[in-house]
N, C-alpha and C positions, 0 to 999 in steps of 0.2 A: 359540339357546343352549340347553345341555341343562338341561331342567327338573328332572330328577331328582337331579341333584348335591347331595349333602349341603353346606348352608351352616351356619357358626357364626355365632352372635350376638356382638357384642360383651362380651357378659357372661360368656358361656362362652368366648370368649378371654382376659379378664380373669382368669377363675376358672383357665384352664390356666397363667397366669402365676404366678399367685398360690400354685398346689400346688407349681411349680417352686422358686420363693422360699422358701416354707416350709418345703421339702425340705432345700436349701442351709442355711436358719438352725437346723434339727434335728440334721445331721449336723455342725455346728460343735459342738454340744451334747454329743456323741458318736454312737457307732455304732449302738448300740442304738436311740437314739431316731431316727434317720435312717431305721433300717431299719422300724420301725413307722410312721415318716410315708409311706415307700415305700408299704408295704402298704394304707395308708389315701388316698393320695392316687390309686393306681391305682385304686381302686372308684370313686373320684368322677371320674376322667379316663373310664372306662367307660361312667359313667352319662351322662357329657356328649355322649359319643359317640353312646350309643344315643338319647338326644333329639335330637340332630342327623340322624341317618339316619331318625328316626321308627318305630321299634321298636312303640309303643305306640299310634301315628296310627292311627285308623281309617280303614279303606279298603275296597274292593269286596269282597266275600266270596268266598273262593277256591272253585274249582270241586271236585268230590269227586274226587280223584285215583284212587281206586280202579275198578279196570274192571266192568263188570257181571257178575253171578253167572252161571256155567254151568248150562247145562240139561243134562240127559243124555236121550236119546232113550228113547222109553217100549219095554220089553222086550215080545217077539211073546208 
């Protein structure tokens, strides 16, 4: 099995379902409330996805991607 595949916990899945249900309810109150709810829910969903992907998870230190500095030959 692929161990690097992001997995969502049951709490994260319930949070996503709650965001969708909350947005439906807000759109019933009015378009402005629905748009504001979508804006907030978007940030919540992105935070849940980043947590599932392990964005802040400590890992191996990255190698230095910069090439070594060039040295110029000495002038005669």
